[in-house]
C-alpha positions as CSV (number, residue, x, y, z in Angstrom):
1,M,0.0,0.0,0.0
2,K,1.3,3.5,-0.8
3,L,-0.7,6.6,0.1
4,S,0.1,10.2,-0.7
5,K,1.3,12.3,2.2
6,K,-2.1,14.1,2.3
7,D,-4.0,10.8,2.5
8,F,-1.6,9.3,5.1
9,D,-2.1,12.5,7.2
10,R,-5.9,11.9,7.0
11,V,-5.5,8.3,8.2
12,V,-3.3,9.5,11.1
13,K,-5.9,12.0,12.2
14,R,-8.6,9.3,12.1
15,A,-6.4,7.0,14.1
16,I,-5.8,9.6,16.8
17,L,-9.5,10.1,17.2
18,R,-9.9,6.4,17.9
19,I,-7.5,6.7,20.9
20,P,-9.4,6.7,24.3
21,E,-9.6,10.2,25.8
22,E,-7.6,9.0,28.9
23,I,-4.6,8.7,26.6
24,R,-5.4,11.2,23.8
25,R,-5.5,14.2,26.2
26,H,-1.8,13.8,26.6
27,L,-1.2,14.5,22.9
28,D,-2.1,18.2,23.4
29,N,1.6,19.0,24.2
30,I,3.2,16.4,21.9
31,L,4.1,17.1,18.3
32,I,3.2,14.2,15.8
33,S,5.5,14.1,12.9
34,V,5.6,11.8,9.9
35,Q,8.8,10.8,8.1
36,D,9.3,8.3,5.3
37,R,11.4,5.9,7.2
38,P,13.8,5.8,10.2
39,S,17.4,6.9,9.5
40,P,20.2,4.3,9.7
41,E,21.6,6.4,12.6
42,L,18.3,6.1,14.6
43,L,18.1,2.4,14.0
44,E,21.7,2.1,15.2
45,E,21.0,4.3,18.2
46,M,18.1,2.0,19.2
47,D,20.1,-1.2,18.5
48,M,17.7,-2.3,15.9
49,P,18.7,-4.3,12.8
50,P,18.2,-2.4,9.6
51,D,15.7,-5.0,8.4
52,E,13.5,-4.8,11.5
53,P,10.6,-2.4,10.9
54,L,10.3,0.6,13.2
55,L,6.8,2.1,13.0
56,G,7.2,5.0,15.4
57,V,9.3,6.5,18.1
58,F,8.9,8.9,21.0
59,Q,11.6,11.6,21.1
60,G,11.7,13.7,24.2
61,V,11.8,13.5,28.0
62,P,9.3,11.1,29.7
63,L,7.3,12.7,32.4
64,T,8.8,10.3,34.9
65,E,12.3,11.8,34.2
66,R,11.5,15.5,34.3
67,T,12.4,17.9,37.1
68,V,11.3,21.4,37.8
69,T,14.9,22.6,37.5
70,S,15.7,21.1,34.2
71,P,12.8,21.3,31.7
72,P,13.1,19.7,28.3
73,L,15.0,21.7,25.7
74,F,12.9,20.5,22.7
75,P,9.2,19.7,22.2
76,D,8.2,16.1,22.8
77,T,7.6,14.4,19.5
78,I,6.1,11.2,18.3
79,V,7.5,10.3,14.9
80,L,5.5,7.9,12.7
81,F,7.3,6.2,9.8
82,Q,5.0,6.1,6.8
83,E,6.7,3.5,4.6
84,P,7.1,0.8,7.3
85,L,3.5,1.4,8.4
86,E,2.3,1.1,4.8
87,E,4.4,-2.1,4.3
88,W,2.9,-3.6,7.4
89,A,-0.8,-2.9,6.6
90,E,-2.8,-4.6,3.9
91,S,-5.7,-2.1,4.0
92,V,-6.4,1.4,5.1
93,E,-8.4,0.0,8.1
94,E,-5.3,-2.0,9.2
95,L,-3.1,1.0,8.7
96,E,-5.4,3.2,10.8
97,E,-5.5,0.6,13.6
98,E,-1.7,0.2,13.6
99,I,-1.1,3.9,13.7
100,E,-3.5,4.1,16.7
101,I,-1.6,1.3,18.5
102,T,1.8,2.9,17.6
103,V,0.8,6.3,18.9
104,V,-0.7,4.8,22.1
105,H,2.6,3.0,22.8
106,E,4.6,6.1,22.2
107,V,2.4,8.1,24.5
108,A,2.8,5.4,27.1
109,H,6.6,5.9,26.8
110,F,6.0,9.6,27.5
111,L,3.8,8.9,30.5
112,G,5.8,6.0,31.9
113,M,2.7,3.8,31.6
114,S,3.2,0.1,32.3
115,E,2.5,-2.7,29.8
116,E,-0.1,-3.9,32.2
117,K,-2.0,-0.6,31.9
118,L,-1.8,-0.7,28.1
119,A,-3.1,-4.3,28.1
120,E,-6.0,-3.2,30.4
121,L,-6.9,-0.6,27.8
122,G,-6.7,-3.2,25.1
123,Y,-3.3,-2.3,23.6
124,E,-1.2,-5.5,24.0
């Protein structure tokens, strides 16, 4: 599957609306960016083999690591990687669902949310 940037952005917006309000409300202060694919440097930094798909990543300082005296220098960002997401999905519906799951997991990294809480919310 290959979508235009504009169509992919529409799918991202629909996917975000599917996220439960308990999690979605935390997106107010997080930038969501779309890139074609992760750079080799990012994959290396994350100790990921180049052939393993990376669908998204949180870039920023998790709430659990922040202090009043040292605020983050850059905005918190969730980066979605369009090409790996499109390669994974066989339909627009699957793509929307996978984007939702990816964004939720990245927000969980921001919040310091446990895997148990994600499973409780239906995101295993």
